[in-house]
C-alpha positions in Angstrom: 52.9 -25.9 40.3 50.9 -26.0 37.1 49.1 -22.9 35.9 46.0 -23.2 33.7 44.8 -20.6 31.3 41.2 -19.5 31.6 38.9 -18.7 28.7 39.3 -15.0 29.6 43.1 -15.4 29.4 42.8 -17.1 26.0 40.4 -14.5 24.7 42.6 -11.6 25.8 45.6 -13.2 24.2 43.7 -13.8 21.0 42.6 -10.2 20.8 46.1 -9.0 21.5 47.5 -11.2 18.7 44.8 -10.1 16.3 45.6 -6.4 17.0 49.3 -7.0 16.5 48.6 -8.9 13.3 46.5 -6.0 11.9 49.2 -3.5 12.8 51.9 -5.6 11.2 49.7 -6.1 8.1 49.2 -2.3 7.8 52.9 -1.6 8.1 53.7 -4.2 5.5 51.1 -2.8 3.1 52.6 0.7 3.6 56.1 -0.6 3.0 55.0 -2.5 -0.2 53.3 0.6 -1.5 56.3 2.7 -0.9 58.6 0.2 -2.6 56.2 0.0 -5.6 56.3 3.8 -6.0 60.1 3.8 -5.7 60.5 1.1 -8.3 58.0 2.8 -10.7 59.9 6.1 -10.4 63.3 4.4 -11.1 61.9 2.5 -14.1 60.4 5.7 -15.5 63.7 7.6 -15.1 65.6 4.7 -16.8 63.2 4.5 -19.7 63.5 8.3 -20.1 67.3 8.1 -20.2 67.2 5.2 -22.7 64.9 7.3 -24.9 67.2 10.3 -24.8 70.2 8.2 -25.7 68.3 6.5 -28.5 67.1 9.8 -30.0 70.7 11.2 -29.6 72.1 8.2 -31.4 69.5 8.4 -34.1 70.3 12.1 -34.6 74.0 11.4 -34.9 73.5 8.6 -37.4 71.2 10.8 -39.5 73.9 13.6 -39.5 76.5 11.1 -40.7 74.4 9.8 -43.6 
């Protein structure tokens, strides 16, 4: 037997899908923001480490000269 969807069924399904889409979008935005913060922190730490090494190397070279 063939079942037909009514307009009410379609509207309910559309609303459910829109709600799920909004929820998923919010989760993705949160995840992206967290990843951006993590990457920013990692890059800051790496840059700081490179600066410390560069200053140490410069100080060593100046002592040798």
